[in-house]
N, C-alpha and C positions, 0 to 999 in steps of 0.2 A: 484413543478418543480425541476428537477435535475440540477446539475451543468454540464456544458460542459467540454470537454477534457481540454481546457485551464484553466478553474477554478480548475479542479482537480489537474492538474500539478502544477499550481501556489500555491495551498495549500500544496501539498506534498513536493515540493523542500525544504522549510525550515525545515519541520519535519524530512525528511530523512537526511538532512545535520546535524541537531542537534543530530541525532542518530549516526553520524559518517559515513554515507554511501556516497560513491562517486556517485554523481548524474549526472556526465558528460554524460553517455550514454542516459539518459532520456532527458537531455537538448539538446543534439545533435539531437536526433530523433525529438523532438518537433520543433527545429529550421528548420530542413528539411521540416517538415510539413507546417510551415509558408511559406517557399519559394515555396513549391509545390502548395500551395493554390493560388498563384498569377496566375497560368495558368491551374491548374488541381485540381479541387475541390475534386474529388474522390481520387486522390493521397494524397491530404492533409488529408482527413478523415482516410485513411489507415495508414498513418504515425502517426497521432494523436492516433489512436488505439494502434499502436505499442508502442508509448511512454507511454501511460497509462498502458499497459501490463508490460512494463519494470519497471515502478515505482511500480506496484503491486508486481512483483517478488522480487525487492529489499526490499520492505517493509516487505514482508513475511519472507524473509531470516533474516533481521535485528531483527524482533520481536522474531523469533524462537531462535536466538542466545541469545537474552536478557532473554528469558524465560527458557532456558535450566538449568541454575543454580537454578532458582526458583523451577523448577519441582523436583529437587533432594531433596529439603527440604519440599515439600508440601505433604499433606496427599493424599491418593488415591481419596477421595471424591473431594477434590479441583482440583486435576489433571483432573478428569472426567468432572467437571464443566467447567474448562478452555478449555478442548478439544472441548466441544460444542461451546464455544465462538470462538475458533480458526477456526472451520469449518464455522461458520457464517461470520467471518471476511474474510476468503478466498473467500466465495461465493460473498460477497459484492465487494471485490477487483476484482474478476474475471469478474464481470459485470460492472466494471468501477466506482464503488462508493467508491473511495479511502478514502475520508474523513470519511465516515461511517465506513470503515474497520479499520481505525486508532483508532476510539473510541472503537470499539469492541475488538481489540487487547489489548488496554490499560485496558479494563475491565477484560480481561483474566489474565493480569499481576496482577491486584489487587486481583483477586480470588486466584492466586497462592501464593501471599504474605500473604493472610489472612486478608486483610484490606478492 
């Protein structure tokens, strides 16, 4: 059983904050979703989806910025392996599986570091 949008957002906020990412847009969208849910369930789901997508974009951007200096020092083999992981992480994030995406991005970082 997968996590719902609320679970994904609740899990991502501290991770993104720890990475130094401004999570205000995600929190604002999710708050709007909560308010919309009081009278419009479809509106709530649409806003939840937007919040998850916003979190996914912020996460991808933050991890790419963190990995850029690692890529400069990594071997071609490690870069290729990490690129595979990044594609998997992006696919997971795009489908709303943010916590899974974080784990995959972190694995890509480890590959680039050589650890």
